[in-house]
N, C-alpha and C positions, 0 to 999 in steps of 0.2 A: 114721834115713831121713831124706829129704825132705819137703816139703810135698805134698800132693795136687793133683793139676791143676784140683780144682774151685776152690781158692783163686785161681788166678789169673784176670786179668778180659779179656776179648778186647776189640777195638777199639771194634765194638760197644757194646760194655757201658760204655766211657768216654765215647763219644758220648751216650749216653741219661744218663750222671751228671753228664757237664759241659753240655749241651744245646750241644754243637758238631758241626759236619758230621764225616763219617767221613774226608774229606779232611783236614779240620784235625788230626787224632788222628795219621793217617799222617804228616803233613809233620812236625809236632812230635816223634815218636818217631825218623822217619827223619832227624832234623838232629840229634837228641841233646839237644831240648832236654827231650825227657821221656824218663825212662829206662825200658827195654822190653826184654824177650826177641825174639829173631825166629826163627822157627821157617819157614825157609823164605819164604814171601811174607805168613805171617802174623805178627799184632803180639802178644804177649802181655804184662799187666802183673802181677806179683806183687805179693803185699800192702805189701812193704816199697816197691816202687817205687811201688804205688799212694798210699802215705803219703807219699812223698817227692814226686807229681804235687799231692797235695791242698796241700802247703806253698807249693809254686812259684805254684800257684792262687792261692793266700790271699795271696800277696807276702811271707809269712816266709822262703822262701828262692829263691835264684836259680837259674836252670834253665840246664841244659846242662853240658856238662863241666867237670869240675875239673882244668885242665890241671897243677896242682902235684900232685894225686894220680897222674894217671896219670903223670907225669915220675917222680916217686919209686918208683912200681909198676914202671916201665921199667927204673929203676936198680937196684932190689931181684932183678927178673928177670936182669942181668948180670953182679951179683955173685955 
């Protein structure tokens, strides 16, 4: 089974964790700089996504979409 919804963080929880505004969290998630899951207008951050965001904030990982990974996934779908 999948993880429970309790382990997913909301945008408000991310604002408190990183001490930034809610608009900034939404902008980073909407632009793809931070990975997230969208449910309608709501943003949710899985534990794996939260770990990735922590690495982005710490500067150990580059944010945004990995274009090579996306291209490889699209090629795999076509084959």
